[in-house]
C-alpha positions in Angstrom: 0.0 -0.1 0.0 2.6 2.4 -1.0 2.4 5.2 -3.7 5.2 5.2 -6.3 5.6 5.9 -9.9 5.8 2.9 -12.1 8.4 4.0 -14.5 9.9 0.4 -15.4 13.2 0.2 -16.9 15.0 -0.5 -20.3 13.3 -4.0 -20.2 9.8 -2.8 -19.9 7.9 0.7 -19.5 6.1 -0.5 -16.5 7.2 -2.8 -13.7 3.6 -4.3 -13.4 3.8 -5.6 -16.9 7.5 -6.7 -17.0 8.1 -10.0 -18.9 11.0 -11.0 -16.7 10.2 -13.6 -14.2 12.3 -11.7 -11.5 13.0 -7.7 -11.2 16.5 -7.0 -12.6 16.9 -4.9 -9.5 16.4 -7.9 -7.4 19.2 -9.9 -8.9 21.5 -7.4 -10.7 23.3 -10.2 -12.6 20.1 -11.6 -14.0 19.8 -9.5 -16.9 23.5 -9.9 -17.9 23.3 -13.6 -17.7 20.1 -13.6 -19.9 21.8 -11.4 -22.6 25.0 -13.5 -22.4 23.0 -16.9 -22.9 21.1 -15.3 -25.8 24.3 -14.2 -27.2 25.7 -17.6 -27.0 22.8 -19.4 -28.4 22.9 -17.1 -31.4 26.6 -17.7 -31.9 26.1 -21.6 -31.8 23.3 -21.3 -34.4 25.7 -19.2 -36.6 28.3 -21.9 -36.3 25.6 -24.8 -37.1 24.8 -22.7 -40.2 28.3 -22.9 -41.3 29.9 -19.6 -40.2 33.7 -20.0 -39.3 34.9 -19.4 -35.7 36.7 -16.3 -37.0 33.4 -14.9 -38.7 31.5 -15.5 -35.7 34.1 -13.8 -33.3 34.2 -10.7 -35.6 30.4 -10.6 -35.7 29.9 -10.4 -32.0 33.0 -8.6 -31.1 34.6 -11.6 -29.2 38.1 -13.3 -29.1 38.2 -16.6 -31.2 39.2 -18.3 -28.0 36.0 -17.3 -26.4 34.0 -18.7 -29.4 35.9 -21.9 -29.2 35.2 -22.2 -25.5 31.4 -21.4 -25.8 31.4 -23.9 -28.9 32.9 -26.6 -26.8 30.4 -26.0 -23.9 27.5 -26.3 -26.1 25.4 -29.5 -26.0 25.5 -31.3 -29.5 
């Protein structure tokens, strides 16, 4: 029973209509982890479509070694 301005954040314009299962302010690392997981899935998809590790690394702005590591951690 508190009055506050529901201004949301960059995820949603309103806290009450936010699609996240948990508020990004309750778990500050949540949004970063979600974005990283999404990026990693996109990289794996690119690799499966035939892109080279070098191409993927340049596209997402990571080192080739990082792409190799993510590829090795992916479930076949």
